[in-house]
C-alpha positions as CSV (number, residue, x, y, z in Angstrom):
1,X,84.6,99.7,87.2
2,X,85.1,96.4,85.8
3,X,86.6,93.3,87.8
4,X,88.2,90.2,86.6
5,X,85.8,87.4,87.2
6,X,88.3,85.4,89.4
7,X,88.6,88.6,91.9
8,X,84.8,88.9,91.5
9,X,84.0,85.5,92.7
10,X,86.0,86.0,95.9
11,X,84.7,89.7,96.4
12,X,81.3,89.6,95.3
13,X,79.7,89.7,99.0
14,X,81.8,93.0,99.7
15,X,80.1,95.0,96.8
16,X,76.7,94.3,98.7
17,X,77.9,95.6,102.1
18,X,76.9,98.8,103.6
19,X,80.4,100.6,103.3
20,X,80.5,99.7,99.7
21,X,77.2,101.3,99.3
22,X,78.5,104.3,101.1
23,X,81.7,104.5,99.0
24,X,79.7,104.4,95.7
25,X,77.8,107.0,96.8
26,X,80.6,109.3,97.7
27,X,82.3,108.5,94.2
28,X,79.1,109.7,92.6
29,X,78.9,112.7,94.5
30,X,82.5,113.4,93.7
31,X,81.7,113.1,90.0
32,X,78.7,115.1,90.2
33,X,80.8,118.0,91.7
34,X,82.8,117.7,88.5
35,X,85.8,116.7,90.7
36,X,88.6,115.1,88.8
37,X,89.3,111.5,90.3
38,X,92.4,109.4,89.6
39,X,92.9,106.9,88.4
40,X,90.3,106.7,85.6
41,X,87.5,104.4,86.7
42,X,88.6,102.1,84.0
43,X,91.7,101.5,85.6
44,X,90.6,101.3,89.2
45,X,91.0,97.6,89.6
46,X,94.0,97.4,87.5
47,X,95.9,95.7,90.3
48,X,93.5,92.8,90.4
49,X,92.9,92.4,86.5
50,X,96.6,92.5,85.8
51,X,97.4,89.8,88.5
52,X,95.1,87.0,88.7
53,X,94.1,85.7,92.0
54,X,95.6,82.3,91.5
55,X,98.6,83.8,90.3
56,X,99.4,86.1,93.2
57,X,103.3,85.5,94.4
58,X,104.3,88.8,96.0
59,X,102.2,91.8,97.3
60,X,103.8,95.3,97.3
61,X,101.4,97.5,99.5
62,X,101.0,101.0,98.6
63,X,98.7,103.6,100.3
64,X,97.3,106.1,97.8
65,X,97.0,106.4,94.1
66,X,99.3,109.2,92.8
67,X,97.4,112.6,92.6
68,X,99.1,114.4,89.7
69,X,97.8,114.4,86.0
70,X,98.4,111.2,83.9
71,X,100.3,109.3,86.7
72,X,98.2,106.9,88.4
73,X,96.7,103.9,86.7
74,X,95.8,101.5,89.1
75,X,99.2,99.7,90.4
76,X,100.8,100.8,93.6
77,X,104.2,102.7,92.7
78,X,103.8,102.4,89.1
79,X,103.0,105.3,86.5
80,X,101.8,105.3,83.0
81,X,104.4,105.1,79.9
82,X,106.0,108.7,79.2
83,X,105.5,110.0,82.9
84,X,108.5,111.0,85.0
85,X,109.3,108.4,87.5
86,X,108.3,109.4,90.9
87,X,110.7,109.8,93.9
88,X,109.8,106.6,95.8
89,X,109.9,104.6,92.6
90,X,113.0,106.0,91.7
91,X,114.3,104.6,95.0
92,X,112.9,101.4,94.3
93,X,114.9,101.2,91.2
94,X,118.1,102.2,93.2
95,X,117.6,99.4,95.8
96,X,117.0,97.0,92.9
97,X,120.3,97.9,91.0
98,X,122.0,97.6,94.3
99,X,120.3,94.3,95.2
100,X,120.0,92.4,91.8
101,X,122.1,94.4,89.3
102,X,119.4,95.6,87.4
103,X,119.8,98.9,85.4
104,X,117.6,101.8,86.4
105,X,114.6,102.1,83.9
106,X,113.9,105.3,82.3
107,X,110.2,104.9,82.9
108,X,107.9,104.0,85.9
109,X,105.5,101.3,84.2
110,X,105.4,98.2,86.3
111,X,103.0,96.2,84.4
112,X,105.1,93.5,83.4
113,X,105.6,92.9,87.3
114,X,102.0,92.7,87.7
115,X,101.3,90.1,84.9
116,X,104.2,87.8,86.7
117,X,102.1,87.9,90.0
118,X,103.2,91.1,91.7
119,X,100.0,92.4,93.3
120,X,100.7,96.3,93.3
121,X,98.0,97.2,95.4
122,X,97.2,100.3,97.1
123,X,95.2,100.6,100.2
124,X,93.0,103.1,98.9
125,X,92.2,103.1,95.2
126,X,90.9,106.5,94.2
127,X,91.9,110.2,95.0
128,X,90.9,113.7,94.0
129,X,93.6,115.4,91.9
130,X,96.2,117.4,93.8
131,X,94.8,116.1,97.0
132,X,96.9,113.6,98.5
133,X,94.7,111.5,101.0
134,X,91.6,112.9,100.0
135,X,89.5,109.7,99.7
136,X,91.0,107.9,102.7
137,X,88.3,106.6,105.3
138,X,85.6,106.5,102.7
139,X,85.6,102.4,102.5
140,X,88.5,101.6,100.2
141,X,90.7,100.2,103.2
142,X,88.0,97.7,104.2
143,X,87.8,96.6,100.5
144,X,91.5,96.1,100.2
145,X,91.8,94.6,103.9
146,X,89.5,92.0,102.6
147,X,92.0,91.4,99.4
148,X,94.7,90.8,101.6
149,X,93.0,88.5,104.0
150,X,91.7,86.3,101.1
151,X,95.5,85.9,99.9
152,X,96.4,85.2,103.7
153,X,93.6,82.6,103.7
154,X,93.8,81.2,100.3
155,X,97.1,81.2,99.5
156,X,100.4,79.6,100.7
157,X,104.3,81.2,100.4
158,X,103.2,84.6,99.3
159,X,105.6,87.5,99.8
160,X,104.4,90.4,101.2
161,X,106.4,93.5,100.8
162,X,105.3,96.3,103.8
163,X,107.2,99.5,103.5
164,X,106.4,101.9,106.1
165,X,104.4,102.1,109.2
166,X,101.2,102.4,107.3
167,X,101.8,99.2,105.3
168,X,103.0,97.4,108.4
169,X,99.8,98.3,110.3
170,X,97.8,97.0,107.3
171,X,99.8,93.7,107.1
172,X,99.6,92.9,110.7
173,X,97.0,90.1,110.5
174,X,99.1,88.3,107.8
175,X,99.8,84.6,109.1
176,X,103.7,84.7,108.9
177,X,103.8,80.7,109.4
178,X,102.2,80.5,106.1
179,X,103.8,83.5,104.1
180,X,106.9,85.7,103.8
181,X,106.7,89.0,105.6
182,X,109.6,91.7,104.5
183,X,109.2,94.7,106.3
184,X,111.5,98.0,105.9
185,X,111.0,102.1,106.1
186,X,109.2,103.5,103.0
187,X,111.1,104.2,100.0
188,X,110.3,107.9,100.1
189,X,113.1,110.3,99.9
190,X,112.2,111.1,103.6
191,X,113.0,107.9,104.9
192,X,114.6,105.4,102.4
193,X,118.4,106.2,103.8
194,X,116.9,104.8,107.2
195,X,116.9,101.2,106.2
196,X,115.1,100.9,102.8
197,X,118.4,101.0,100.9
198,X,120.1,97.7,101.4
199,X,116.9,95.9,102.6
200,X,117.5,93.3,99.7
201,X,114.0,92.7,99.4
202,X,113.9,91.8,95.8
203,X,116.7,88.9,96.0
204,X,115.0,87.7,99.5
205,X,111.7,87.6,97.7
206,X,113.0,85.2,95.0
207,X,115.0,83.1,97.4
208,X,111.9,82.5,99.3
209,X,109.6,81.8,96.2
210,X,112.3,79.1,94.9
211,X,112.4,78.0,98.7
212,X,108.5,76.9,98.2
213,X,109.0,75.5,94.8
214,X,107.8,78.7,92.8
215,X,109.4,80.4,89.8
216,X,111.1,83.5,90.8
217,X,110.1,87.0,89.8
218,X,112.0,88.5,86.9
219,X,112.4,91.9,88.3
220,X,113.9,93.1,85.1
221,X,110.9,92.4,83.2
222,X,109.9,96.2,83.6
223,X,112.9,97.0,81.3
224,X,111.0,95.0,78.3
225,X,108.0,96.5,76.4
226,X,104.9,95.5,78.0
227,X,103.7,91.9,77.2
């Protein structure tokens, strides 16, 4: 699990804490038991490695990695090239089209968002194949809480998109006098029609970033080949 130097500098102390040692031991036991874990260990920190610490403009908070074959690659809501777009991401694309008239992509690979400063962060960074939520309450939540807190403290004018009760609870300590917090129901097919559709979060994020003197996100960048 390789972590970019800028994030490592801010998170080094976390790796020495008891909870992280217990998490490491758990992951080793899972591997020794020949369980299949997603994403691959090389991709575990992709959200941090693709969105550098000083470049964070937007945080889109997810919960668990996808637990199906070849889906998860370390970015929340995103899947690898060639993999069918999952239902929640399909609804994100529908809202993006309604909000900014951006055509719906035929893939779910969001790395070009990440490289512009959109931190696609899951609360839990690993999962056992076919077992949703299997790595919850093992320590990852403490680690990602610290990531959110670092951004909250060290940055000014970041947009946090908190979709669903889980994300909203995790983001409850964000300083709303320093940052923009956009909340709605989750884009899952079970809830999207209760307020995600029509939320306008993508245009609102760009309006806020521009008001803070920052370049807006090109939300159509995922339509282009990965940079």
